[in-house]
C-alpha positions as MATLAB code, in Angstrom:
seq = 'MYDTAILIGRFEPVHTGHLALLSHALEKADRVIIIVGSAFQARSPKNPFTWSERAQMLLGSLSDADRTRVDVVPVRDYYDEARWVRAVQQAVGERSRPGARIGLVGHFKDASSSYLSSFPGWELIPMARQGDIDATMIRNAYFGATARTIPIALSPFHDVLPKSTRTLLERFATQPEFGELQNEWRMLRGYREAWANAPYPPVFVTVDALLRCQNRILLIRRAQPPGRGLLALPGGFIEPRETIWQSCLRELVEETHCDVPAALLEKALREVRVFDHPDRSLRGRTITHVHYFDLEDASLPNVRADDDAAQVLWMPVESIPSNEASFFEDHFQILNHFLSSDIETK';
ca = [
     -16.628  -18.434   23.559;
     -15.924  -18.074   19.829;
     -14.401  -20.676   17.564;
     -12.352  -18.041   15.767;
     -11.542  -14.408   16.529;
     -10.401  -12.078   13.741;
      -7.966   -9.196   14.247;
      -7.396   -6.856   11.299;
      -4.702   -4.205   11.031;
      -1.603   -2.883    9.315;
       0.580   -3.081   12.461;
       3.128   -0.539   11.155;
       4.734   -1.193   13.632;
       3.285   -3.474   16.312;
       2.706   -1.785   19.691;
       0.992   -2.655   22.976;
      -2.385   -1.433   21.732;
      -2.271   -4.110   19.047;
      -1.117   -6.707   21.573;
      -3.980   -5.839   23.914;
      -6.436   -6.570   21.099;
      -4.600   -9.802   20.308;
      -4.665  -10.865   23.959;
      -8.388  -10.122   24.094;
      -8.906  -12.227   20.973;
      -7.011  -15.140   22.507;
      -9.204  -14.922   25.609;
     -12.407  -14.981   23.569;
     -11.653  -17.697   20.996;
      -9.944  -21.029   20.525;
      -8.092  -19.735   17.472;
      -7.152  -16.285   16.199;
      -6.656  -15.185   12.598;
      -4.655  -11.975   12.206;
      -5.266  -10.229    8.876;
      -2.181   -8.184    8.047;
      -3.166   -5.496    5.566;
      -1.134   -3.577    2.992;
       0.680   -6.774    2.058;
       2.793   -7.498   -1.042;
       3.491   -3.847   -1.814;
       6.619   -1.717   -1.935;
       7.937   -0.190    1.262;
       6.817    3.384    1.955;
       6.901    5.733    4.974;
       3.319    4.695    5.781;
       3.967    0.975    5.184;
       7.690    0.519    5.854;
       7.635   -3.144    6.822;
       6.835   -6.280    4.851;
       3.946   -8.405    6.023;
       6.384  -11.117    7.166;
       8.325   -8.584    9.271;
       5.084   -7.517   10.917;
       4.209  -11.170   11.495;
       7.566  -11.568   13.278;
       6.722   -8.617   15.534;
       3.319  -10.065   16.376;
       4.330  -13.670   16.916;
       7.543  -12.707   18.705;
       5.489  -11.164   21.494;
       3.543  -14.382   22.201;
       4.256  -17.448   24.278;
       4.958  -20.720   22.487;
       1.509  -22.006   23.437;
      -0.306  -18.937   22.119;
       1.658  -18.940   18.855;
       0.177  -22.346   18.007;
      -3.318  -20.794   18.206;
      -2.611  -17.925   15.812;
      -2.594  -17.731   12.005;
      -1.132  -14.617   10.364;
      -2.618  -14.022    6.918;
      -1.455  -11.311    4.474;
      -4.074   -9.419    2.443;
      -3.165   -6.828   -0.174;
      -4.669   -3.365   -0.549;
      -7.134   -3.467   -3.437;
      -8.224    0.180   -3.154;
     -11.699   -1.287   -3.586;
     -13.667   -1.843   -0.372;
     -15.947   -4.582   -1.682;
     -13.081   -6.533   -3.208;
     -11.010   -6.219   -0.039;
     -13.904   -7.469    2.099;
     -14.310  -10.508   -0.162;
     -10.584  -11.247    0.097;
     -10.701  -11.120    3.903;
     -13.815  -13.300    4.018;
     -12.206  -15.838    1.690;
      -9.021  -15.951    3.783;
     -11.039  -16.548    6.947;
     -13.321  -19.095    5.270;
     -10.339  -21.154    4.129;
      -9.124  -21.364    7.721;
     -12.412  -21.902    9.594;
     -14.721  -24.899    9.740;
     -18.255  -24.534    8.329;
     -20.657  -23.072   10.867;
     -17.889  -21.725   13.083;
     -18.823  -18.875   15.431;
     -16.619  -15.989   14.354;
     -15.966  -12.759   16.230;
     -14.207   -9.596   15.040;
     -12.060   -7.841   17.636;
     -11.648   -4.089   17.473;
     -12.613   -0.595   18.519;
     -13.808    2.432   16.564;
     -10.811    4.785   16.669;
     -11.543    7.005   13.657;
     -12.565    6.763    9.994;
      -9.914    4.085    9.468;
     -11.968    1.775   11.719;
     -15.008    1.787    9.418;
     -14.053   -1.692    8.177;
     -15.477   -3.096   11.434;
     -18.938   -2.520    9.956;
     -18.125   -4.369    6.734;
     -18.602   -7.901    8.098;
     -22.221   -8.175    9.312;
     -21.960  -11.970    9.512;
     -19.339  -11.727   12.266;
     -20.087  -10.612   15.805;
     -18.134   -7.588   17.001;
     -15.995   -8.258   20.077;
     -15.552   -4.685   21.304;
     -12.632   -3.459   23.343;
     -11.895    0.029   24.594;
      -8.855    1.771   23.154;
      -5.752    1.226   25.265;
      -4.208    4.676   25.800;
      -3.404    7.234   23.110;
      -0.591    5.411   21.361;
      -0.688    5.548   17.573;
       1.614    3.875   15.050;
       1.914    7.154   13.111;
       3.547    8.805   16.126;
       6.063    5.974   16.331;
       6.906    6.155   12.613;
       7.394    9.926   12.785;
       9.842    9.586   15.682;
      11.572    6.696   13.909;
      12.107    8.417   10.565;
      13.037   11.665   12.284;
      16.067    9.960   13.858;
      19.302    8.479   12.575;
      20.474    4.888   12.919;
      22.586    5.973   15.918;
      19.834    7.932   17.649;
      17.023    5.394   17.153;
      17.119    4.227   20.807;
      16.875    7.840   21.997;
      14.106    8.723   19.540;
      12.075    5.690   20.573;
      12.682    6.084   24.310;
       9.339    7.891   24.863;
       7.677    4.760   23.428;
       9.689    2.241   25.429;
       6.690    1.039   27.422;
       4.467    0.595   24.361;
       6.919   -1.164   22.039;
       7.402   -4.887   22.678;
      10.941   -6.240   22.479;
      10.242   -7.935   19.132;
       9.286   -4.557   17.639;
      12.247   -2.654   19.100;
      14.648   -5.305   17.815;
      13.273   -5.131   14.281;
      13.216   -1.315   14.234;
      16.850   -1.092   15.355;
      17.955   -3.725   12.836;
      16.040   -2.155    9.937;
      17.593    1.258   10.656;
      20.978   -0.157    9.599;
      19.692   -1.219    6.175;
      19.860    0.961    3.013;
      16.061    1.003    2.726;
      15.817    3.027    5.945;
      17.670    6.010    4.519;
      15.598    5.952    1.350;
      12.341    5.865    3.321;
      13.627    8.587    5.611;
      14.261   10.898    2.639;
      10.800   10.140    1.324;
       9.263   10.815    4.751;
      10.943   14.252    4.827;
       9.744   15.016    1.310;
       6.150   14.087    2.178;
       6.289   16.112    5.378;
       7.308   19.085    3.250;
       4.244   18.487    1.072;
       1.976   18.654    4.097;
       3.674   21.739    5.514;
       3.369   23.568    2.183;
      -0.405   23.154    2.236;
      -0.918   23.491    6.002;
      -2.477   26.967    5.761;
      -4.755   26.248    2.798;
      -8.477   26.762    3.585;
      -9.206   23.212    2.409;
      -7.057   20.111    1.994;
      -5.739   20.076   -1.590;
      -6.968   17.627   -4.210;
      -4.411   16.773   -6.895;
      -5.368   15.739  -10.421;
      -3.017   13.506  -12.377;
      -2.893   11.348  -15.509;
      -1.256    8.012  -16.266;
      -0.701    6.253  -19.593;
      -1.006    2.473  -19.806;
       0.495    1.624  -23.190;
       0.356   -2.010  -24.336;
       2.126   -3.406  -27.381;
       2.987   -7.005  -28.305;
       1.586   -8.028  -24.902;
       4.133   -5.824  -23.142;
       3.460   -2.796  -20.938;
       5.477    0.411  -21.081;
       6.758    1.264  -17.590;
       9.176    3.711  -16.050;
      11.398    3.428  -13.004;
      10.908    6.561  -10.930;
      13.930    8.835  -10.581;
      12.668   10.985   -7.695;
      10.870   10.470   -4.382;
       8.270    9.504   -3.522;
       8.822    5.988   -4.813;
      12.310    6.507   -6.225;
      13.426    3.298   -7.917;
       9.918    1.837   -8.107;
       8.057    0.835  -11.250;
       5.215    3.058  -12.410;
       3.077    4.014  -15.362;
       4.255    7.136  -17.200;
       2.268   10.069  -15.894;
       2.110   13.140  -13.718;
       0.179   16.247  -12.722;
      -1.945   18.132  -15.226;
      -0.970   21.697  -16.032;
      -3.400   24.636  -15.691;
      -4.128   25.113  -19.408;
      -4.328   21.456  -20.409;
      -7.120   19.003  -20.938;
      -6.744   15.547  -19.424;
      -5.990   14.150  -22.890;
      -3.313   16.762  -23.623;
      -1.714   16.136  -20.248;
      -1.587   12.384  -20.830;
       0.142   12.806  -24.202;
       2.613   15.342  -22.800;
       3.596   13.179  -19.824;
       4.024   10.125  -22.034;
       6.425   12.004  -24.323;
       8.298   13.804  -21.527;
       9.040   10.630  -19.565;
       9.529    8.082  -22.366;
      10.006    9.984  -25.654;
       7.450    7.556  -27.088;
       7.323    8.224  -30.834;
       3.730    7.098  -31.478;
       1.748    9.911  -33.181;
      -1.214   11.317  -31.247;
      -3.636   10.238  -33.996;
      -2.488    6.620  -33.705;
      -2.740    6.730  -29.912;
      -6.289    8.025  -30.231;
      -7.184    5.019  -32.399;
      -5.497    2.677  -29.902;
      -7.362    4.122  -26.892;
      -9.466    1.402  -25.254;
     -10.621    2.964  -22.007;
     -10.173    5.925  -19.674;
     -10.820    5.203  -16.015;
     -10.609    7.344  -12.901;
      -8.859    5.941   -9.818;
      -9.754    8.041   -6.804;
      -9.411    6.007   -3.612;
      -8.674    8.504   -0.790;
      -5.630    6.509    0.357;
      -4.064    5.742   -3.018;
      -1.266    8.319   -2.626;
       0.802    9.474    0.352;
       1.145   12.929   -1.225;
      -2.480   13.691   -0.422;
      -5.828   13.183   -2.106;
      -4.813   12.382   -5.680;
      -7.276   11.550   -8.443;
      -5.747   10.051  -11.559;
      -7.147    9.428  -15.027;
      -5.624    6.320  -16.577;
      -5.667    6.061  -20.365;
      -5.390    2.475  -21.608;
      -3.899    2.143  -25.109;
      -3.391   -1.125  -26.965;
      -1.192   -1.082  -30.070;
      -1.711   -4.846  -30.382;
       0.944   -6.421  -32.646;
       2.503   -3.231  -34.020;
       6.251   -2.742  -33.756;
       7.406   -1.670  -30.312;
       7.678    2.130  -30.279;
      11.071    3.709  -29.723;
      11.419    4.952  -26.154;
      14.081    6.367  -23.844;
      13.995    7.658  -20.273;
      13.830   11.365  -19.455;
      12.322   13.855  -16.985;
      11.162   11.966  -13.830;
      12.042    8.554  -15.278;
      15.375    6.923  -14.427;
      14.611    4.008  -16.754;
      11.978    3.015  -19.284;
      11.170   -0.607  -20.057;
       8.699   -2.881  -21.795;
       7.530   -5.492  -19.267;
       5.799   -8.669  -20.491;
       2.286   -8.890  -19.087;
       3.019  -12.303  -17.575;
       5.898  -10.803  -15.555;
       3.742   -8.241  -13.769;
       2.485  -10.420  -10.860;
       5.984  -11.450   -9.789;
       6.959   -7.755   -9.594;
       4.018   -6.617   -7.456;
       6.222   -5.435   -4.570;
       8.195   -3.192   -6.958;
       5.286   -0.981   -8.054;
       4.608    2.584   -6.928;
       1.447    3.370   -4.945;
      -1.576    1.586   -6.491;
      -0.088    1.103   -9.971;
      -0.084   -2.676   -9.620;
      -3.806   -2.611   -8.865;
      -4.388   -0.295  -11.832;
      -2.672   -2.823  -14.073;
      -4.638   -5.621  -12.464;
      -7.864   -3.792  -13.265;
      -7.131   -3.473  -16.973;
      -5.280   -6.769  -17.396;
      -7.134   -9.029  -14.959;
      -7.943  -11.551  -17.686;
      -4.240  -11.865  -18.530;
      -2.532  -11.835  -15.130;
      -3.143  -13.859  -12.006;
      -2.391  -12.739   -8.461;
      -1.551  -15.053   -5.629;
];
């Protein structure tokens, strides 16, 4: 018997495979800590539900007695394996007594299960996969339906969706966010279909400009899916005859009409860093080159929105943490990398 069993997942949405793992954890330990991943970020077709909504699905499937034995803990995506592991270990350590015997419940499904090998101090509590159900299949059926046809679309999954999950899915389908995510899901499906016959999966190369001035960061609000309405750094795809530097300057001007001369930007350049986590973008493997400029106490440059930007704004650095759930893809974590000494995350 273990003192604590750990269950890690995204649970987007919760299905009977997840509940089988949770039941196994409750059988093997006095207490269970559920680590809900991809927390604190904007909704997307891959992560459509907030961590608290997923907690409702999980806890709503348990008896009153079992609920008292379970802690649900949100952990953000850091797009940095070592940092994510430390965050999970810290969350568990804060909720376990010293010397507790800890077990990690799971099974090796595919490459996404590699995290099970990242905690050598915890014993693996293995469990065979329960059927072929996959959350991706459920999301595809869900976003392929309309609010009226949700029950029909989900009928093939009736036996694998607990009541708490079905209730939340049907309720969410009546909210404005559903239609926005549905449009984005269709757009991303078109991306995949366009490249389906390529000999190799495509790798996209992009640039982003992080421009700081008077302790404010220049941001755009995206005008098009994916991520329409979300905050992002000015940037985009490089063009065939451009260098990375030329592309960065072009995108900055196209989206914000920033009037800072290239020579001054070159002097203000502090760092160029590549962000290449395989899961950082739903569009496919996307490698971006972020250019960090600091104009320090100069006058704020004149800017106005254009191209793919619906709005352009100067956000105070101290306001960034409270807007984490409004950022596109991994742009919050990019900002956190460059500004970690100036911003604190919960």
